[in-house]
Residue frames as a rotation matrix with the C-alpha (Angstrom) as fourth column:
MET 1
0.220 0.793 -0.568 113.36
-0.463 0.597 0.654 99.87
0.858 0.120 0.499 73.96
GLN 2
0.196 -0.137 0.971 113.05
-0.980 0.019 0.200 98.41
-0.046 -0.990 -0.131 77.48
ASP 3
-0.638 -0.395 -0.661 114.50
-0.431 0.895 -0.118 95.05
0.638 0.210 -0.741 78.15
LYS 4
0.082 0.757 -0.648 112.51
0.281 0.606 0.744 92.40
0.956 -0.243 -0.163 80.02
SER 5
-0.388 -0.367 -0.845 114.20
0.909 0.001 -0.418 93.35
0.154 -0.930 0.333 83.41
GLY 6
-0.998 -0.028 -0.063 113.48
0.038 -0.987 -0.159 97.02
-0.058 -0.161 0.985 82.85
ASP 7
-0.344 0.938 -0.049 109.81
-0.352 -0.080 0.933 96.28
0.871 0.338 0.357 82.00
ASP 8
0.098 0.310 -0.946 109.61
0.662 0.690 0.294 94.22
0.743 -0.654 -0.138 85.15
LEU 9
-0.719 -0.462 -0.519 111.11
0.694 -0.510 -0.508 97.00
-0.030 -0.726 0.687 87.26
LEU 10
-0.903 0.392 0.173 108.71
-0.341 -0.902 0.264 99.57
0.260 0.179 0.949 85.84
PHE 11
-0.082 0.930 -0.358 105.73
-0.061 0.354 0.933 97.27
0.995 0.099 0.028 86.41
LYS 12
-0.092 -0.024 -0.995 106.66
0.893 0.440 -0.093 96.69
0.440 -0.898 -0.019 89.97
VAL 13
-0.925 -0.278 -0.259 107.19
0.358 -0.866 -0.350 100.38
-0.127 -0.416 0.900 90.60
SER 14
-0.643 0.753 0.139 103.79
-0.364 -0.460 0.810 101.11
0.674 0.470 0.570 88.95
VAL 15
0.107 0.719 -0.687 102.00
0.469 0.573 0.672 98.69
0.877 -0.394 -0.276 91.25
VAL 16
-0.357 -0.247 -0.901 103.53
0.932 -0.164 -0.324 100.19
-0.068 -0.955 0.289 94.45
GLU 17
-0.998 -0.054 -0.032 102.83
0.053 -0.997 0.050 103.66
-0.035 0.048 0.998 93.28
MET 18
-0.380 0.924 -0.036 99.19
-0.136 -0.017 0.991 102.84
0.915 0.382 0.132 92.53
ILE 19
0.099 0.370 -0.924 98.73
0.814 0.504 0.289 101.48
0.573 -0.780 -0.252 96.05
LEU 20
-0.646 -0.508 -0.569 100.45
0.735 -0.615 -0.286 104.54
-0.205 -0.603 0.771 97.55
ALA 21
-0.935 0.343 0.088 98.09
-0.272 -0.857 0.438 106.69
0.226 0.386 0.895 95.51
LYS 22
-0.549 0.756 0.358 95.13
-0.448 0.096 -0.889 105.07
-0.706 -0.648 0.286 97.28
GLN 23
0.211 0.657 -0.723 94.17
-0.977 0.147 -0.152 102.91
0.006 0.739 0.673 94.29
PRO 24
-0.500 -0.518 0.694 94.71
-0.610 0.779 0.142 99.34
-0.615 -0.353 -0.705 95.59
GLU 25
0.398 0.716 0.573 91.87
0.021 0.618 -0.786 97.90
-0.917 0.326 0.231 93.46
GLU 26
0.868 -0.095 -0.487 93.49
-0.493 -0.276 -0.825 99.16
-0.056 0.957 -0.286 90.31
ALA 27
-0.162 -0.979 0.125 96.90
-0.985 0.167 0.031 97.76
-0.051 -0.118 -0.992 91.52
LEU 28
-0.280 0.126 0.952 95.23
-0.242 0.950 -0.197 94.32
-0.929 -0.285 -0.236 91.97
GLN 29
0.830 0.555 -0.058 93.75
-0.147 0.118 -0.982 94.64
-0.538 0.823 0.179 88.48
MET 30
0.448 -0.770 -0.454 97.29
-0.868 -0.253 -0.428 95.24
0.215 0.586 -0.781 87.08
LEU 31
-0.444 -0.635 0.632 98.74
-0.796 0.604 0.048 92.35
-0.413 -0.482 -0.773 89.04
SER 32
0.120 0.575 0.810 96.01
-0.106 0.818 -0.565 90.02
-0.987 -0.018 0.159 87.95
LYS 33
0.946 0.186 -0.263 96.30
-0.268 -0.001 -0.963 90.91
-0.180 0.982 0.049 84.29
HIS 34
0.191 -0.953 -0.234 100.05
-0.967 -0.141 -0.215 90.68
0.172 0.267 -0.948 84.39
TYR 35
-0.747 -0.500 0.439 100.02
-0.594 0.798 -0.102 87.16
-0.299 -0.336 -0.893 86.05
LYS 36
-0.555 0.559 -0.615 96.89
-0.531 0.331 0.780 86.02
0.640 0.760 0.113 84.23
VAL 37
-0.761 0.429 -0.486 94.58
0.629 0.669 -0.395 85.34
0.156 -0.607 -0.780 87.14
THR 38
0.266 0.941 0.210 91.18
0.699 -0.338 0.630 86.54
0.664 -0.021 -0.748 88.28
VAL 39
-0.365 -0.286 0.886 91.15
-0.270 -0.878 -0.395 89.75
0.891 -0.383 0.243 90.21
PRO 40
-0.538 0.231 -0.811 90.66
0.758 0.553 -0.345 89.01
0.369 -0.800 -0.473 93.99
GLY 41
0.586 0.759 0.285 88.21
0.486 -0.610 0.625 90.89
0.648 -0.228 -0.726 95.98
LEU 42
-0.653 -0.743 0.146 89.47
0.340 -0.460 -0.821 93.54
0.677 -0.486 0.553 98.41
HIS 43
0.473 0.876 0.091 87.57
0.290 -0.253 0.923 94.15
0.832 -0.410 -0.374 101.69
VAL 44
-0.531 -0.477 0.700 88.16
-0.491 -0.500 -0.713 95.96
0.690 -0.723 0.032 104.98
GLY 45
0.511 0.707 0.489 87.30
-0.814 0.216 0.539 93.90
0.276 -0.673 0.686 108.10
ARG 46
-0.444 -0.612 0.654 88.48
-0.833 0.550 -0.051 91.18
-0.329 -0.568 -0.754 110.34
VAL 47
-0.134 0.333 -0.933 88.05
-0.504 0.788 0.354 87.51
0.853 0.518 0.062 109.22
LYS 48
0.667 0.459 0.587 86.36
-0.741 0.322 0.590 85.32
0.082 -0.828 0.554 111.84
GLY 49
0.941 -0.323 0.099 88.85
0.276 0.903 0.330 82.98
-0.196 -0.284 0.939 113.42
ARG 50
0.320 -0.893 0.315 91.95
0.607 -0.061 -0.793 84.96
0.727 0.445 0.522 112.37
SER 51
-0.157 -0.471 -0.868 94.24
0.981 -0.173 -0.083 86.70
-0.111 -0.865 0.489 114.75
THR 52
0.803 0.561 -0.199 93.37
0.551 -0.827 -0.111 90.29
-0.227 -0.020 -0.974 115.58
GLY 53
0.316 -0.778 -0.543 97.00
0.016 -0.568 0.823 91.32
-0.949 -0.269 -0.167 115.21
VAL 54
-0.281 -0.380 0.881 97.10
0.787 0.434 0.438 90.37
-0.549 0.817 0.177 111.52
LEU 55
-0.543 0.081 -0.836 97.13
-0.267 -0.960 0.081 93.25
-0.796 0.267 0.543 109.03
GLY 56
-0.032 0.577 -0.816 95.83
-0.999 -0.029 0.019 91.26
-0.013 0.816 0.578 106.07
VAL 57
-0.452 -0.085 0.888 94.68
-0.207 0.978 -0.012 87.80
-0.868 -0.189 -0.460 105.09
TYR 58
-0.584 0.265 -0.768 93.80
-0.789 0.037 0.613 86.03
0.191 0.964 0.188 101.90
VAL 59
-0.147 0.637 0.757 90.65
-0.431 0.647 -0.629 83.80
-0.890 -0.418 0.179 101.99
ALA 60
-0.941 -0.331 -0.071 91.00
-0.203 0.383 0.901 81.32
-0.271 0.863 -0.427 99.13
ARG 61
-0.555 0.758 0.342 87.43
0.786 0.613 -0.082 80.06
-0.272 0.223 -0.936 99.18
LYS 62
0.509 0.724 -0.465 86.17
0.503 -0.689 -0.522 83.65
-0.699 0.032 -0.715 98.77
HIS 63
0.134 -0.503 0.854 88.92
0.954 -0.168 -0.248 84.70
0.268 0.848 0.457 96.33
ALA 64
0.726 0.309 0.614 89.37
0.169 -0.946 0.276 87.79
0.667 -0.097 -0.739 98.49
ILE 65
-0.510 -0.847 -0.147 91.98
0.562 -0.200 -0.803 89.76
0.651 -0.492 0.578 100.38
TYR 66
0.734 0.667 -0.126 90.74
0.497 -0.402 0.769 91.14
0.462 -0.628 -0.626 103.76
VAL 67
-0.519 -0.832 0.197 92.81
0.334 -0.409 -0.849 93.94
0.787 -0.375 0.490 105.51
ARG 68
-0.524 0.177 -0.833 92.34
0.851 0.157 -0.502 94.94
0.041 -0.972 -0.233 109.11
ASP 69
0.256 0.592 -0.765 91.39
0.490 -0.761 -0.425 98.67
-0.833 -0.266 -0.484 108.51
SER 70
0.919 0.245 0.308 91.31
0.383 -0.375 -0.844 101.22
-0.091 0.894 -0.438 105.71
ASP 71
0.538 -0.810 -0.235 94.86
-0.703 -0.584 0.405 102.43
-0.465 -0.052 -0.884 106.52
VAL 72
-0.186 -0.671 0.718 96.15
-0.152 0.741 0.654 99.04
-0.971 0.012 -0.240 105.40
LEU 73
0.741 0.497 0.451 94.52
0.407 0.201 -0.891 99.32
-0.534 0.844 -0.054 102.10
TYR 74
0.911 -0.412 -0.017 97.39
-0.321 -0.684 -0.655 101.72
0.258 0.602 -0.755 101.15
GLU 75
0.262 -0.871 0.416 100.27
-0.677 0.141 0.722 99.55
-0.687 -0.471 -0.553 102.49
PRO 76
0.307 -0.146 -0.940 101.93
-0.915 0.228 -0.334 98.09
0.263 0.963 -0.063 99.38
PHE 77
-0.743 -0.668 -0.036 103.75
-0.628 0.715 -0.306 95.32
0.230 -0.205 -0.952 101.22
VAL 78
-0.557 0.596 0.578 100.54
-0.211 0.572 -0.793 93.86
-0.803 -0.563 -0.193 102.76
ILE 79
0.442 0.819 -0.366 98.48
-0.625 -0.011 -0.780 94.12
-0.643 0.574 0.507 99.55
ILE 80
0.219 -0.437 -0.873 101.13
-0.878 0.301 -0.371 92.52
0.425 0.848 -0.318 97.37
HIS 81
-0.832 -0.400 0.383 101.94
-0.545 0.717 -0.435 89.84
-0.101 -0.571 -0.815 100.06
GLU 82
-0.225 0.807 0.546 98.33
-0.267 0.488 -0.831 88.84
-0.937 -0.333 0.106 100.10
PHE 83
0.475 0.275 -0.836 98.16
-0.856 -0.076 -0.512 88.98
-0.204 0.958 0.200 96.30
TYR 84
-0.538 -0.781 -0.316 100.94
-0.805 0.587 -0.081 86.33
0.249 0.211 -0.945 96.32
HIS 85
-0.732 0.259 0.630 98.66
-0.221 0.785 -0.578 84.00
-0.645 -0.562 -0.518 98.22
HIS 86
0.424 0.895 -0.138 95.91
-0.379 0.037 -0.924 84.53
-0.822 0.445 0.355 95.67
LEU 87
0.232 -0.427 -0.874 98.36
-0.960 0.044 -0.276 83.95
0.156 0.903 -0.400 92.82
ARG 88
-0.788 -0.580 0.206 99.74
-0.610 0.780 -0.138 80.78
-0.081 -0.235 -0.969 94.51
THR 89
-0.469 0.658 0.590 96.24
-0.115 0.616 -0.779 79.51
-0.876 -0.433 -0.213 94.97
HIS 90
0.499 0.863 0.079 94.70
0.086 0.041 -0.995 80.38
-0.863 0.503 -0.054 91.63
GLY 91
0.463 -0.438 -0.770 97.60
-0.839 -0.496 -0.223 80.97
-0.285 0.750 -0.597 89.25
THR 92
0.874 -0.334 -0.352 99.85
0.099 0.833 -0.544 78.64
0.475 0.440 0.762 87.29
THR 93
0.782 -0.618 -0.079 103.18
0.069 -0.041 0.997 77.86
-0.619 -0.785 0.010 88.89
HIS 94
0.929 -0.362 0.071 105.30
0.088 0.030 -0.996 77.79
0.359 0.932 0.060 85.75
GLY 95
0.296 -0.890 -0.348 108.32
0.807 0.428 -0.407 77.13
0.511 -0.161 0.845 87.91
THR 96
-0.274 -0.428 0.861 108.40
0.046 -0.900 -0.433 80.72
0.961 -0.078 0.266 89.19
PHE 97
0.012 0.416 0.909 106.18
-0.873 -0.439 0.212 80.55
0.487 -0.796 0.358 92.27
HIS 98
-0.907 -0.356 -0.224 106.57
-0.138 0.755 -0.640 78.21
0.397 -0.550 -0.735 95.19
ARG 99
0.058 0.943 -0.327 103.61
0.411 0.276 0.869 76.63
0.910 -0.185 -0.372 96.84
GLY 100
0.256 0.256 0.932 103.06
-0.088 -0.954 0.286 79.35
0.963 -0.156 -0.221 99.25
THR 101
-0.008 -0.255 -0.967 104.87
0.991 0.130 -0.042 79.95
0.137 -0.958 0.252 102.47
GLU 102
0.879 0.236 -0.413 104.92
0.353 -0.907 0.232 83.30
-0.320 -0.350 -0.881 104.29
LYS 103
-0.037 -0.976 -0.212 108.62
0.275 -0.214 0.937 83.48
-0.961 -0.024 0.277 103.43
HIS 104
-0.623 -0.150 0.768 107.89
0.767 0.076 0.637 83.35
-0.153 0.986 0.068 99.67
ALA 105
0.448 0.823 0.348 105.03
0.849 -0.514 0.122 85.86
0.279 0.241 -0.930 99.98
ASP 106
0.705 -0.303 -0.641 107.35
0.217 -0.768 0.602 88.21
-0.675 -0.563 -0.476 101.87
LEU 107
-0.403 -0.906 0.127 109.99
0.368 -0.034 0.929 87.81
-0.838 0.421 0.347 99.16
PHE 108
-0.224 0.479 0.849 107.51
0.962 -0.029 0.271 88.49
0.155 0.877 -0.454 96.38
ALA 109
0.805 0.593 -0.025 106.18
0.587 -0.790 0.175 91.58
0.084 -0.156 -0.984 98.07
ASP 110
0.449 -0.715 -0.536 109.73
0.207 -0.500 0.841 92.75
-0.869 -0.489 -0.077 99.00
SER 111
-0.426 -0.574 0.699 110.82
0.836 0.046 0.547 92.51
-0.347 0.817 0.460 95.31
PHE 112
0.298 0.595 0.746 108.17
0.794 -0.589 0.152 95.15
0.530 0.547 -0.648 94.50
ILE 113
0.926 0.003 -0.376 109.24
0.271 -0.700 0.661 97.35
-0.262 -0.714 -0.649 97.42
LYS 114
0.086 -0.995 -0.047 112.85
0.459 -0.002 0.888 97.10
-0.884 -0.098 0.457 96.50
ALA 115
-0.332 -0.126 0.935 112.19
0.937 -0.158 0.311 97.98
0.108 0.979 0.171 92.85
TYR 116
0.708 0.652 0.270 110.11
0.595 -0.757 0.269 101.00
0.380 -0.030 -0.925 93.98
LEU 117
0.777 -0.458 -0.432 112.95
0.194 -0.478 0.857 102.17
-0.599 -0.749 -0.283 96.33
SER 118
-0.186 -0.883 0.432 115.62
0.757 0.152 0.636 101.67
-0.627 0.445 0.640 93.64
VAL 119
-0.105 0.171 0.980 113.87
0.870 -0.461 0.174 103.94
0.482 0.871 -0.100 91.24
LYS 120
0.842 0.523 0.134 112.81
0.365 -0.734 0.574 106.50
0.399 -0.434 -0.808 93.84
GLY 121
0.537 -0.761 -0.364 116.29
0.469 -0.088 0.879 106.52
-0.701 -0.643 0.310 95.30
ARG 122
-0.343 -0.660 0.668 117.67
0.912 -0.064 0.406 107.38
-0.225 0.748 0.624 91.80
ALA 123
0.109 0.558 0.823 115.10
0.707 -0.625 0.331 110.12
0.699 0.545 -0.462 91.20
GLY 124
0.943 0.320 0.093 115.48
0.154 -0.666 0.730 111.78
0.295 -0.674 -0.678 94.56
């Protein structure tokens, strides 16, 4: 039987694998179910008034993640980073999540990437 940390590791690996397998919508569904929040929309296109150099942005009033182009749809770090902003805005904080800074969004996304690399590093 998996312990809680093992379950968490496998969950994070599954999310990253789903995004890499070109299924970002399904990954967002998994994340939303796990964290008990609504599923954010996912759109390709620039958001008016946002920097052109930005790969992704979360628009709280639309409950949606926007990515610069279709290639970014399959970048786990960007998708998970922007999901953190959705979670911070619409989820409960139960002491686990900080009220959203870029640093915390980066740390959240990085934890998924590190979990993926730790499992893939052992397997390969």
